C-alpha positions as CSV (number, residue, x, y, z in Angstrom):
1,M,0.0,0.0,0.0
2,P,1.5,3.4,-0.9
3,R,2.4,5.4,2.2
4,K,0.1,8.3,1.3
5,S,-2.9,6.1,1.1
6,V,-2.8,5.3,4.8
7,V,-4.2,8.7,5.5
8,I,-7.5,7.9,3.7
9,F,-7.7,4.7,5.9
10,S,-6.8,6.6,9.1
11,A,-9.5,9.2,8.5
12,A,-12.1,6.5,8.3
13,C,-10.7,4.8,11.4
14,I,-11.3,7.9,13.5
15,G,-15.0,7.5,12.8
16,I,-15.0,3.8,13.7
17,A,-12.7,3.7,16.6
18,A,-14.8,1.3,18.5
19,A,-14.4,-1.3,15.8
20,L,-10.7,-0.7,15.6
21,A,-10.3,-1.3,19.3
22,L,-10.9,-5.0,18.7
23,V,-8.4,-5.0,15.8
24,T,-5.7,-3.3,17.7
25,L,-6.1,-5.6,20.7
26,I,-5.8,-8.6,18.4
27,V,-2.6,-7.1,16.9
28,V,-1.1,-7.2,20.4
29,Q,-2.0,-10.9,20.5
30,G,-4.8,-10.7,22.9
31,R,-3.1,-8.5,25.5
32,G,-6.4,-7.0,26.7
33,E,-4.4,-4.5,28.6
34,T,-1.3,-2.7,27.3
35,R,1.4,-1.7,29.7
36,G,0.0,1.8,29.5
37,G,-3.7,0.8,29.9
38,T,-6.5,-0.4,27.7
39,A,-7.8,1.3,24.6
40,G,-10.0,4.3,25.5
41,Q,-8.5,4.8,28.9
42,A,-6.5,7.7,30.3
43,I,-4.4,6.6,33.2
44,E,-2.6,9.0,35.5
45,A,1.1,8.1,35.7
46,G,3.1,7.9,38.9
47,V,0.1,6.8,41.0
48,E,0.8,3.7,43.1
49,G,0.0,0.6,41.1
50,Q,-0.1,2.5,37.8
51,P,2.6,2.5,35.0
52,T,5.4,5.1,34.9
53,A,7.6,6.1,31.9
54,G,10.6,8.1,31.1
55,G,14.3,7.8,31.4
56,P,17.6,7.9,29.5
57,F,17.6,7.0,25.8
58,T,19.8,7.7,22.8
59,L,18.2,7.5,19.4
60,V,18.4,9.1,15.9
61,N,15.8,11.5,14.5
62,Q,14.4,11.6,10.9
63,D,17.2,14.1,10.0
64,G,19.9,11.7,11.1
65,A,20.8,13.7,14.2
66,T,21.5,11.9,17.5
67,V,19.1,12.9,20.3
68,D,18.6,11.8,23.9
69,Q,16.1,12.3,26.7
70,T,16.9,16.0,26.9
71,L,14.7,16.3,23.8
72,L,11.8,16.5,26.3
73,D,13.3,19.2,28.5
74,G,11.1,22.2,29.0
75,K,8.4,20.9,26.7
76,W,5.1,19.1,27.1
77,S,5.4,16.0,24.9
78,L,3.3,13.1,23.6
79,V,5.4,10.0,23.1
80,F,4.2,6.9,21.4
81,F,5.8,3.8,19.8
82,G,4.9,2.3,16.5
83,F,6.3,1.6,13.0
84,T,5.8,2.9,9.5
85,Y,4.3,-0.3,8.1
86,C,1.6,-0.4,10.8
87,P,-1.7,-1.0,9.0
88,D,-4.1,0.6,11.6
89,Y,-3.1,1.9,15.0
90,C,-0.2,4.1,14.0
91,P,-1.9,6.0,11.2
92,T,-5.0,6.2,13.2
93,T,-3.1,7.6,16.2
94,L,-1.3,10.2,14.0
95,A,-4.6,11.3,12.5
96,F,-6.0,11.6,16.1
97,L,-3.0,13.7,17.1
98,Q,-3.7,16.0,14.2
99,A,-7.3,16.3,15.4
100,L,-6.1,16.9,18.9
101,K,-3.7,19.7,17.7
102,T,-6.6,21.3,15.9
103,E,-8.8,21.1,18.9
104,L,-6.2,22.7,21.1
105,G,-5.8,25.6,18.7
106,P,-2.9,27.9,19.9
107,E,-2.4,25.7,22.9
108,G,-1.2,23.0,20.5
109,E,2.0,24.9,20.0
110,Y,3.0,23.9,23.5
111,L,2.8,20.2,22.6
112,Q,5.7,18.3,21.1
113,M,4.8,15.0,19.4
114,I,7.3,12.1,19.2
115,F,7.0,8.9,17.3
116,V,9.5,6.1,18.2
117,S,9.9,3.2,15.8
118,V,9.9,-0.4,17.1
119,D,11.0,-1.6,13.7
120,P,14.6,-0.3,13.3
121,A,15.3,-2.8,10.6
122,R,13.0,-1.1,8.1
123,D,12.4,2.4,9.7
124,T,15.5,4.3,8.7
125,P,15.6,8.0,9.3
126,Q,14.6,8.6,5.7
127,A,11.7,6.2,5.9
128,L,10.5,8.0,9.0
129,K,10.8,11.3,7.3
130,D,8.8,10.2,4.3
131,Y,6.1,8.6,6.4
132,L,5.6,11.5,8.8
133,S,5.4,13.9,5.9
134,S,2.2,12.2,4.8
135,D,-0.9,14.4,4.3
136,G,-3.2,14.3,7.3
137,F,-0.5,13.8,9.9
138,P,0.5,16.6,12.2
139,E,3.4,18.8,11.1
140,G,6.5,18.7,13.1
141,V,6.2,15.2,14.5
142,I,9.7,14.0,15.6
143,G,10.4,10.5,14.4
144,L,13.0,8.5,16.3
145,T,14.8,5.2,15.4
146,G,18.1,3.6,16.2
147,T,19.9,0.3,16.6
148,P,17.9,-2.6,17.9
149,E,19.7,-2.2,21.2
150,Q,18.9,1.5,21.4
151,V,15.2,1.0,20.5
152,A,14.9,-1.8,23.2
153,A,16.4,0.5,25.8
154,A,14.0,3.3,24.9
155,A,11.0,0.9,24.9
156,D,12.1,-0.4,28.3
157,A,12.3,3.2,29.7
158,Y,8.7,3.8,28.5
159,D,7.3,0.5,29.7
160,V,6.5,-0.5,26.1
161,F,6.0,-4.1,24.9
162,Y,6.8,-5.0,21.3
163,S,7.7,-8.1,19.3
164,R,8.1,-9.2,15.7
165,S,5.4,-11.4,14.2
166,G,5.9,-13.3,10.9
167,E,8.8,-14.1,8.6
168,G,10.2,-12.5,5.5
169,E,9.5,-9.0,4.2
170,A,5.8,-9.2,5.2
171,Y,6.4,-9.4,8.9
172,T,4.5,-7.1,11.3
173,M,5.2,-5.7,14.8
174,N,3.0,-6.2,17.8
175,H,3.3,-3.3,20.3
176,S,1.8,-1.4,23.2
177,L,-0.9,1.2,22.4
178,A,-0.4,3.9,25.0
179,I,0.5,7.5,24.2
180,W,2.5,9.0,27.0
181,L,1.9,12.6,28.0
182,M,5.3,13.8,29.4
183,G,5.8,16.9,31.4
184,P,8.6,19.5,30.9
185,D,10.7,17.7,33.5
186,G,10.7,14.6,31.3
187,K,8.4,12.6,33.7
188,A,5.2,10.9,32.7
189,R,1.9,12.6,33.7
190,Q,-0.8,10.6,31.9
191,T,-1.5,8.0,29.3
192,L,-3.9,8.7,26.4
193,N,-5.4,6.7,23.6
194,Y,-7.0,7.7,20.3
195,E,-10.3,6.3,21.4
196,L,-10.7,9.2,23.9
197,G,-11.3,11.5,20.9
198,P,-9.7,14.9,20.5
199,E,-12.1,16.9,22.7
200,T,-11.6,14.7,25.8
201,A,-7.9,14.4,25.2
202,A,-7.6,18.2,24.9
203,D,-9.5,18.6,28.2
204,I,-7.1,16.1,29.8
205,F,-4.1,18.0,28.5
206,R,-5.4,21.3,29.7
207,R,-6.0,20.0,33.2
208,V,-2.7,18.2,33.5
209,R,-0.8,21.2,32.1
210,A,-2.6,23.5,34.6
211,R,-1.3,21.3,37.5
212,G,2.2,21.5,36.1
């Protein structure tokens, strides 16, 4: 499927998120709960018994520059993991983030969006750059990739599960679904999911940002 065509699919997915919830849960091989919570939930991070995220990482962005966890310093950020060959969750999430940015209006300028690949074998910096420039995706999304070891370390820091499924060029990747809302101190504040919808997600962001 051409990369641009995923946008048409993702626009439709926003309208049928309930049906996609079942698909995405199957993609993670029946893991009814991701490490960041189930689809449609927003979970406050750092609360006893709830997941936490954040920590040191070293990766490469879509321009080939090496970056680390200081990328988050001083900025509110949404961090999620996926891959450019993802057939449903990733394009749907990126379309959701575009809708969220539109819903936030000028406040959206305070929000940095980061897409971390769990498929470093195929997701080179150039592949990320081409993918994230697709129509319908938010402008300015930072794509990150790296060596398998670097990606594994970043995934571990963000409590992200992922695994390869299938053989040959047609393989896919199973992965956690959470979107992490990170504070300017680089610590997790909340998890989000596209099923919340842009209005609810925008309200959550405003409340969390107001608390600091």
